[in-house]
Backbone as CSV, one residue per row, in Angstrom:
resi,resn,N_x,N_y,N_z,CA_x,CA_y,CA_z,C_x,C_y,C_z
1,MET,0.833,-1.207,0.000,0.000,0.000,0.000,0.868,1.258,0.000
2,ILE,1.819,1.313,0.965,2.685,2.484,1.045,3.528,2.605,-0.225
3,ALA,4.007,1.462,-0.719,4.823,1.466,-1.937,4.032,1.997,-3.128
4,ASP,2.746,1.634,-3.175,1.905,2.124,-4.275,1.751,3.638,-4.203
5,HIS,1.560,4.163,-2.991,1.412,5.610,-2.823,2.695,6.327,-3.222
6,ILE,3.840,5.757,-2.834,5.121,6.362,-3.199,5.302,6.361,-4.716
7,HIS,4.945,5.235,-5.337,5.063,5.128,-6.803,4.179,6.164,-7.486
8,ASP,2.933,6.321,-6.998,2.020,7.308,-7.593,2.552,8.724,-7.412
9,ALA,3.102,8.998,-6.223,3.631,10.332,-5.953,4.805,10.652,-6.874
10,LEU,5.697,9.672,-7.068,6.838,9.878,-7.953,6.384,10.078,-9.394
11,ALA,5.369,9.332,-9.811,4.839,9.478,-11.164,4.264,10.881,-11.370
12,GLN,3.563,11.404,-10.346,3.002,12.746,-10.434,4.100,13.801,-10.491
13,VAL,5.167,13.583,-9.715,6.291,14.518,-9.737,6.944,14.539,-11.110
14,ARG,7.129,13.354,-11.703,7.729,13.285,-13.036,6.849,13.975,-14.076
15,LYS,5.542,13.759,-13.962,4.628,14.389,-14.915,4.636,15.904,-14.759
16,LEU,4.680,16.365,-13.494,4.722,17.803,-13.241,6.010,18.405,-13.791
17,ARG,7.108,17.674,-13.626,8.393,18.152,-14.158,8.344,18.263,-15.679
18,GLU,7.731,17.277,-16.340,7.609,17.330,-17.794,6.776,18.536,-18.217
19,ILE,5.714,18.805,-17.470,4.849,19.951,-17.811,5.626,21.254,-17.676
20,VAL,6.406,21.367,-16.595,7.196,22.578,-16.376,8.213,22.765,-17.487
21,LEU,8.894,21.677,-17.876,9.880,21.753,-18.945,9.228,22.144,-20.258
22,GLN,8.051,21.587,-20.532,7.357,21.928,-21.764,6.955,23.403,-21.775
23,LYS,6.577,23.926,-20.620,6.214,25.336,-20.538,7.417,26.224,-20.832
24,LYS,8.632,25.748,-20.489,9.832,26.534,-20.714,10.272,26.521,-22.169
25,LEU,9.867,25.490,-22.914,10.323,25.367,-24.287,9.658,26.410,-25.184
26,PHE,10.448,26.936,-26.102,9.977,27.957,-27.029,9.278,27.291,-28.207
27,LYS,8.067,27.721,-28.481,7.266,27.092,-29.531,7.135,27.962,-30.783
28,GLY,7.917,29.027,-30.858,7.741,29.963,-31.959,8.349,29.547,-33.280
29,TYR,9.264,28.585,-33.257,9.899,28.163,-34.497,9.124,27.018,-35.141
30,SER,9.049,27.066,-36.448,8.310,26.057,-37.207,9.258,24.981,-37.724
31,GLY,8.950,23.737,-37.402,9.741,22.634,-37.916,9.649,22.527,-39.425
32,ARG,8.457,22.743,-39.950,8.278,22.656,-41.405,9.042,23.766,-42.128
33,ALA,9.107,24.945,-41.493,9.871,26.040,-42.103,11.355,25.695,-42.145
34,ARG,11.859,25.063,-41.093,13.275,24.681,-41.078,13.558,23.629,-42.148
35,ILE,12.681,22.668,-42.278,12.881,21.640,-43.310,12.880,22.273,-44.699
36,THR,11.960,23.207,-44.916,11.903,23.904,-46.204,13.207,24.642,-46.479
37,CYS,13.761,25.290,-45.451,15.019,26.018,-45.621,16.168,25.062,-45.936
38,GLY,16.134,23.877,-45.349,17.149,22.886,-45.680,17.095,22.492,-47.141
39,VAL,15.895,22.313,-47.646,15.724,21.976,-49.071,16.195,23.131,-49.947
40,VAL,15.905,24.364,-49.513,16.349,25.541,-50.264,17.881,25.600,-50.328
41,ALA,18.544,25.276,-49.207,20.011,25.283,-49.184,20.581,24.259,-50.167
42,LEU,19.984,23.081,-50.204,20.458,22.052,-51.133,20.182,22.462,-52.575
43,ALA,19.020,23.070,-52.818,18.700,23.552,-54.164,19.664,24.657,-54.581
44,GLY,20.016,25.517,-53.611,20.981,26.571,-53.901,22.329,26.001,-54.304
45,ALA,22.759,24.949,-53.606,24.026,24.298,-53.954,23.956,23.710,-55.358
46,ALA,22.828,23.123,-55.714,22.669,22.538,-57.046,22.765,23.613,-58.131
47,VAL,22.125,24.757,-57.885,22.174,25.849,-58.860,23.596,26.389,-58.993
48,LEU,24.268,26.584,-57.851,25.613,27.154,-57.871,26.636,26.207,-58.498
49,SER,26.344,24.924,-58.488,27.273,23.959,-59.081,27.056,23.791,-60.584
50,SER,26.026,24.413,-61.113,25.723,24.266,-62.540,26.643,25.159,-63.378
51,GLU,26.706,24.838,-64.653,27.560,25.608,-65.560,27.005,26.996,-65.828
52,ALA,25.749,27.234,-65.475,25.151,28.545,-65.722,25.684,29.612,-64.774
53,VAL,26.318,29.185,-63.683,26.829,30.125,-62.684,28.337,30.248,-62.839
54,SER,28.810,31.472,-62.847,30.244,31.717,-62.957,30.975,31.139,-61.745
55,PRO,32.142,30.555,-61.925,32.854,29.930,-60.815,33.599,30.907,-59.910
56,ASP,33.432,32.216,-60.118,34.157,33.167,-59.282,33.468,33.316,-57.921
57,PRO,34.214,33.645,-56.869,33.657,33.719,-55.507,32.504,34.707,-55.352
58,LEU,32.543,35.830,-56.053,31.490,36.833,-55.892,30.140,36.310,-56.387
59,SER,30.156,35.518,-57.458,28.905,34.926,-57.943,28.339,33.954,-56.912
60,HIS,29.203,33.158,-56.303,28.762,32.224,-55.275,28.296,32.964,-54.029
61,LEU,28.961,34.055,-53.710,28.545,34.866,-52.558,27.138,35.423,-52.779
62,ALA,26.871,35.889,-53.992,25.531,36.388,-54.310,24.498,35.267,-54.215
63,GLY,24.886,34.071,-54.673,23.963,32.941,-54.603,23.621,32.573,-53.169
64,TRP,24.641,32.500,-52.298,24.364,32.170,-50.904,23.626,33.301,-50.199
65,GLY,23.850,34.535,-50.652,23.070,35.646,-50.111,21.589,35.495,-50.426
66,ALA,21.293,35.016,-51.646,19.898,34.775,-52.022,19.295,33.649,-51.188
67,VAL,20.075,32.578,-50.957,19.594,31.473,-50.118,19.303,31.970,-48.706
68,LEU,20.209,32.801,-48.172,19.994,33.369,-46.832,18.720,34.208,-46.787
69,ALA,18.515,35.040,-47.801,17.325,35.897,-47.823,16.044,35.060,-47.827
70,VAL,16.017,34.022,-48.641,14.837,33.147,-48.691,14.624,32.469,-47.336
71,GLY,15.713,31.992,-46.727,15.602,31.334,-45.429,15.079,32.263,-44.351
72,LEU,15.570,33.500,-44.344,15.096,34.473,-43.350,13.607,34.755,-43.512
73,VAL,13.177,34.913,-44.765,11.756,35.188,-45.018,10.895,34.022,-44.534
74,ILE,11.292,32.793,-44.856,10.495,31.618,-44.474,10.425,31.466,-42.966
75,ASN,11.582,31.516,-42.305,11.614,31.286,-40.859,10.925,32.392,-40.075
76,TYR,11.199,33.648,-40.432,10.651,34.738,-39.639,9.203,35.038,-39.992
77,ALA,8.770,34.644,-41.173,7.335,34.735,-41.471,6.568,33.745,-40.598
78,ALA,7.120,32.533,-40.440,6.487,31.540,-39.567,6.495,32.000,-38.120
79,LEU,7.616,32.607,-37.691,7.696,33.128,-36.318,6.692,34.254,-36.103
80,ALA,6.569,35.154,-37.077,5.622,36.267,-36.956,4.182,35.753,-36.902
81,TYR,3.880,34.748,-37.702,2.525,34.171,-37.684,2.210,33.587,-36.308
82,TRP,3.183,32.855,-35.743,2.989,32.280,-34.401,2.771,33.387,-33.374
83,PHE,3.574,34.438,-33.437,3.493,35.524,-32.464,2.152,36.248,-32.548
84,LEU,1.643,36.426,-33.757,0.428,37.218,-33.942,-0.851,36.422,-33.706
85,PHE,-0.824,35.120,-33.996,-2.071,34.373,-34.002,-2.130,33.202,-33.020
86,ASN,-1.019,32.846,-32.378,-1.041,31.745,-31.426,-1.500,32.248,-30.063
87,SER,-2.451,31.528,-29.475,-2.999,31.957,-28.184,-1.966,31.915,-27.071
88,GLU,-1.016,30.978,-27.155,0.023,30.887,-26.132,0.948,32.101,-26.176
89,ALA,1.273,32.552,-27.386,2.139,33.724,-27.516,1.430,34.983,-27.063
90,GLY,0.156,35.102,-27.433,-0.648,36.235,-26.981,-0.082,37.597,-27.334
91,ARG,0.727,37.668,-28.386,1.363,38.914,-28.818,2.158,39.571,-27.690
92,ASN,2.670,38.750,-26.802,3.479,39.247,-25.686,4.942,39.267,-26.121
93,PRO,5.575,40.451,-26.175,6.973,40.524,-26.624,7.920,39.655,-25.813
94,LEU,7.600,39.388,-24.548,8.464,38.550,-23.718,8.550,37.127,-24.254
95,MET,7.540,36.693,-25.007,7.547,35.351,-25.564,8.609,35.198,-26.662
96,LEU,9.120,36.320,-27.161,10.127,36.270,-28.216,11.551,36.264,-27.669
97,LYS,11.700,36.276,-26.349,13.028,36.355,-25.740,13.980,35.255,-26.224
98,PRO,13.533,33.992,-26.303,14.458,32.955,-26.794,14.989,33.241,-28.194
99,ALA,14.157,33.828,-29.046,14.616,34.154,-30.403,15.683,35.240,-30.368
100,ILE,15.546,36.142,-29.407,16.515,37.235,-29.283,17.854,36.724,-28.752
101,ASP,17.830,35.612,-28.008,19.066,35.070,-27.431,20.081,34.679,-28.500
102,ALA,19.604,34.374,-29.696,20.510,33.947,-30.772,21.114,35.118,-31.536
103,VAL,20.618,36.332,-31.277,21.069,37.493,-32.050,22.569,37.759,-31.917
104,PRO,23.171,37.691,-30.706,24.615,37.976,-30.612,25.465,37.085,-31.509
105,ALA,25.202,35.777,-31.500,25.992,34.877,-32.350,25.790,35.193,-33.829
106,LEU,24.548,35.501,-34.213,24.272,35.823,-35.616,24.904,37.154,-36.011
107,ALA,24.906,38.125,-35.074,25.522,39.424,-35.359,27.034,39.282,-35.539
108,VAL,27.662,38.469,-34.688,29.100,38.206,-34.849,29.361,37.522,-36.189
109,GLY,28.465,36.611,-36.572,28.601,35.945,-37.858,28.559,36.926,-39.013
110,ALA,27.663,37.913,-38.927,27.566,38.922,-39.976,28.835,39.768,-40.038
111,ALA,29.342,40.193,-38.870,30.553,41.017,-38.832,31.765,40.241,-39.343
112,LEU,31.877,38.969,-38.919,32.996,38.147,-39.373,32.920,37.896,-40.869
113,SER,31.717,37.699,-41.386,31.551,37.488,-42.822,32.034,38.700,-43.614
114,VAL,31.658,39.887,-43.150,32.096,41.112,-43.828,33.620,41.213,-43.817
115,ALA,34.221,40.905,-42.661,35.681,40.982,-42.555,36.362,39.982,-43.501
116,LEU,35.850,38.767,-43.574,36.443,37.749,-44.447,36.266,38.104,-45.919
117,ILE,35.120,38.685,-46.247,34.869,39.077,-47.642,35.785,40.230,-48.050
118,LEU,35.935,41.216,-47.172,36.778,42.366,-47.498,38.249,41.979,-47.640
119,THR,38.661,40.941,-46.912,40.050,40.467,-47.023,40.186,39.313,-48.017
120,GLU,39.071,38.995,-48.697,39.031,37.954,-49.729,39.420,36.568,-49.198
121,GLN,39.051,36.308,-47.963,39.285,34.984,-47.359,38.029,34.131,-47.532
122,TYR,37.650,33.916,-48.772,36.376,33.274,-49.066,36.303,31.827,-48.569
123,ASP,37.421,31.124,-48.608,37.394,29.706,-48.220,37.127,29.502,-46.728
124,LEU,37.199,30.581,-45.944,36.896,30.479,-44.515,35.415,30.728,-44.209
125,LEU,34.669,31.156,-45.210,33.277,31.551,-44.965,32.398,30.381,-44.540
126,PHE,32.492,29.247,-45.235,31.643,28.111,-44.884,31.854,27.712,-43.420
127,GLY,33.114,27.591,-43.023,33.400,27.194,-41.651,32.889,28.203,-40.636
128,ALA,33.072,29.479,-40.940,32.595,30.522,-40.025,31.080,30.492,-39.912
129,TRP,30.400,30.341,-41.045,28.928,30.305,-41.022,28.415,29.104,-40.226
130,MET,29.006,27.949,-40.462,28.549,26.750,-39.751,28.786,26.859,-38.253
131,CYS,29.978,27.305,-37.863,30.302,27.403,-36.436,29.381,28.397,-35.711
132,LEU,29.189,29.568,-36.290,28.405,30.585,-35.598,26.915,30.253,-35.621
133,TYR,26.450,29.624,-36.688,25.054,29.173,-36.698,24.865,28.055,-35.672
134,GLY,25.876,27.196,-35.557,25.818,26.156,-34.537,25.780,26.749,-33.143
135,LEU,26.566,27.792,-32.883,26.545,28.454,-31.577,25.175,29.058,-31.292
136,ALA,24.518,29.566,-32.332,23.166,30.099,-32.147,22.202,29.001,-31.722
137,GLN,22.381,27.788,-32.254,21.524,26.665,-31.859,21.805,26.257,-30.411
138,VAL,23.087,26.253,-30.035,23.468,25.890,-28.675,22.894,26.878,-27.669
139,ALA,22.728,28.134,-28.076,22.171,29.148,-27.177,20.740,28.819,-26.766
140,TYR,20.077,27.958,-27.534,18.698,27.581,-27.241,18.604,26.366,-26.311
141,ARG,19.683,26.008,-25.668,19.721,24.749,-24.904,18.568,24.627,-23.912
142,GLN,18.191,25.739,-23.265,17.154,25.683,-22.247,15.755,25.977,-22.796
143,SER,15.664,26.363,-24.062,14.356,26.784,-24.567,13.864,26.004,-25.780
144,LEU,14.695,25.105,-26.333,14.271,24.271,-27.450,14.573,22.810,-27.127
145,PRO,13.973,21.869,-27.852,14.195,20.444,-27.571,15.676,20.073,-27.623
146,PRO,16.087,19.037,-26.897,17.503,18.628,-26.867,18.080,18.338,-28.243
147,GLY,17.241,17.908,-29.171,17.724,17.622,-30.517,18.345,18.833,-31.191
148,ILE,17.834,20.023,-30.884,18.369,21.242,-31.482,19.792,21.492,-30.993
149,TYR,20.034,21.199,-29.720,21.382,21.349,-29.158,22.359,20.418,-29.882
150,LEU,21.934,19.186,-30.135,22.789,18.235,-30.842,23.046,18.693,-32.272
151,VAL,22.027,19.243,-32.912,22.208,19.782,-34.267,23.238,20.904,-34.246
152,GLY,23.164,21.753,-33.218,24.134,22.832,-33.093,25.554,22.314,-32.971
153,LEU,25.740,21.260,-32.179,27.073,20.673,-32.035,27.575,20.105,-33.371
154,CYS,26.661,19.527,-34.147,27.047,19.001,-35.460,27.473,20.131,-36.400
155,TYR,26.753,21.244,-36.363,27.145,22.401,-37.169,28.542,22.883,-36.774
156,ILE,28.807,22.964,-35.471,30.108,23.425,-34.994,31.215,22.470,-35.439
157,THR,30.959,21.174,-35.348,31.950,20.185,-35.774,32.253,20.307,-37.262
158,ALA,31.193,20.423,-38.068,31.385,20.575,-39.513,32.112,21.873,-39.835
159,GLY,31.764,22.935,-39.115,32.429,24.215,-39.336,33.899,24.168,-38.984
160,ALA,34.226,23.497,-37.882,35.633,23.363,-37.487,36.410,22.596,-38.557
161,TYR,35.790,21.561,-39.109,36.433,20.797,-40.191,36.727,21.709,-41.376
162,CYS,35.740,22.519,-41.770,35.927,23.407,-42.918,37.015,24.437,-42.650
163,LEU,37.035,24.995,-41.442,38.045,26.001,-41.110,39.447,25.406,-41.124
164,LEU,39.599,24.241,-40.518,40.919,23.610,-40.463,41.389,23.164,-41.836
165,SER,40.457,22.696,-42.672,40.838,22.229,-44.006,41.351,23.371,-44.873
166,ALA,40.919,24.603,-44.546,41.351,25.756,-45.332,42.740,26.257,-44.915
167,CYS,43.299,25.698,-43.832,44.615,26.127,-43.336,45.699,25.231,-43.942
168,SER,46.310,25.692,-44.995,47.313,24.881,-45.685,48.532,24.606,-44.804
169,ALA,48.787,25.473,-43.840,49.962,25.298,-42.981,49.854,24.052,-42.101
170,LEU,48.636,23.535,-41.913,48.458,22.357,-41.061,48.800,21.057,-41.791
171,HIS,48.826,21.086,-43.117,49.143,19.894,-43.922,48.244,18.707,-43.534
172,LEU,46.958,18.963,-43.512,46.003,17.926,-43.124,45.823,16.918,-44.258
173,PRO,45.485,15.663,-43.914,45.396,14.606,-44.935,44.123,14.629,-45.763
174,TRP,43.212,15.567,-45.491,41.986,15.605,-46.278,41.985,16.841,-47.181
175,PRO,41.217,16.792,-48.271,41.213,17.913,-49.226,40.557,19.145,-48.628
176,PRO,41.018,20.338,-49.003,40.434,21.577,-48.465,39.026,21.813,-49.006
177,VAL,38.231,22.543,-48.223,36.881,22.923,-48.639,36.971,24.275,-49.339
178,SER,36.577,24.293,-50.593,36.642,25.525,-51.385,35.286,26.222,-51.393
179,PHE,35.313,27.545,-51.342,34.073,28.318,-51.349,33.314,28.151,-52.655
180,THR,34.023,27.890,-53.732,33.352,27.732,-55.028,32.852,26.307,-55.260
181,ASN,33.007,25.447,-54.259,32.357,24.133,-54.282,31.184,24.197,-53.302
182,PRO,29.962,24.388,-53.795,28.830,24.660,-52.907,28.290,23.447,-52.160
183,TRP,28.712,22.250,-52.536,28.085,21.058,-51.973,28.316,20.869,-50.471
184,PRO,29.508,21.108,-49.921,29.643,20.968,-48.456,28.663,21.834,-47.695
185,MET,28.525,23.076,-48.110,27.597,23.996,-47.456,26.151,23.521,-47.632
186,GLY,25.794,23.175,-48.862,24.420,22.753,-49.134,24.034,21.495,-48.391
187,ILE,24.934,20.508,-48.367,24.622,19.239,-47.708,24.531,19.407,-46.199
188,VAL,25.506,20.126,-45.601,25.496,20.318,-44.149,24.250,21.057,-43.704
189,PHE,23.899,22.133,-44.384,22.729,22.904,-43.966,21.431,22.182,-44.280
190,CYS,21.403,21.406,-45.345,20.197,20.627,-45.624,19.965,19.595,-44.523
191,LEU,20.999,18.811,-44.205,20.862,17.792,-43.167,20.575,18.421,-41.810
192,GLY,21.266,19.518,-41.499,21.063,20.170,-40.209,19.666,20.735,-40.040
193,GLU,19.169,21.405,-41.071,17.844,22.014,-40.969,16.731,20.962,-40.998
194,VAL,16.917,19.916,-41.767,15.920,18.840,-41.768,15.877,18.168,-40.397
195,ALA,17.075,17.879,-39.835,17.125,17.263,-38.505,16.518,18.184,-37.453
196,GLY,16.840,19.475,-37.525,16.264,20.423,-36.577,14.757,20.534,-36.721
197,GLY,14.280,20.540,-37.966,12.838,20.613,-38.193,12.112,19.401,-37.653
198,ILE,12.699,18.213,-37.855,12.084,16.989,-37.333,12.029,17.027,-35.806
199,ALA,13.099,17.530,-35.174,13.118,17.633,-33.707,12.001,18.546,-33.211
200,LEU,11.774,19.652,-33.891,10.704,20.574,-33.492,9.326,19.951,-33.694
201,ILE,9.133,19.277,-34.817,7.834,18.662,-35.106,7.530,17.558,-34.093
202,ARG,8.515,16.722,-33.795,8.305,15.646,-32.820,7.988,16.202,-31.442
203,ASP,8.651,17.282,-31.061,8.366,17.888,-29.757,6.952,18.449,-29.716
204,ASN,6.531,19.104,-30.794,5.167,19.638,-30.840,4.135,18.515,-30.798
205,ASN,4.422,17.411,-31.482,3.487,16.278,-31.459,3.373,15.678,-30.065
206,ARG,4.504,15.573,-29.345,4.459,15.060,-27.975,3.664,15.989,-27.074
207,THR,3.840,17.282,-27.264,3.114,18.254,-26.446,1.609,18.146,-26.689
208,GLU,1.203,18.013,-27.954,-0.216,17.887,-28.273,-0.783,16.587,-27.719
209,ALA,0.010,15.508,-27.765,-0.460,14.219,-27.250,-0.682,14.301,-25.742
210,ARG,0.208,14.987,-25.032,0.054,15.127,-23.581,-1.172,15.978,-23.238
211,SER,-1.397,17.026,-24.037,-2.541,17.910,-23.759,-3.860,17.215,-24.008
212,ASN,-3.850,16.186,-24.873,-5.072,15.451,-25.171,-5.349,14.310,-24.187
213,ASP,-4.337,13.961,-23.386,-4.515,12.873,-22.409,-5.436,13.305,-21.260
């Protein structure tokens, strides 16, 4: 009898803890929007690898700029829709705080990109973008599902590989990543965004299942 009561009490504590954790998680990002952006990144790589695009770095920079613009529109349109029409968000600016937490890493990424472009260090761009985008994902550790944190670590690992491969002084045994070869960037961001989108969708499905119980 006493053991049953203890078991029930522990089960209630675990359920309450899950509810509290779910309340802390940020629901403003769309998993489907992230998956779409991953597909856009891969499509961008396919276009940039075609003979119709000049192989010079500036043409590729313009292409990735277009991919970034499309990604920003898709993701932030979904975020704006959630903020304006979701009852949980309630148009409360405080609900957007987790999204703001990623701004410092993204701002550093923008500044570093400008510096690398002005010094024509194009082969370092992929690594810098992956690492800083990964850091932005890691910043969400307490507000997004654990899968997003793992995706961030994968971005950082891939970015470190790209950065090190571009350092000829290290004499590494693998081929360097060139900025005019769009496939490393396209594949990494496609896989990362698809994985991140699936993590968000699965978390939302679990939350809905619990609310229906």
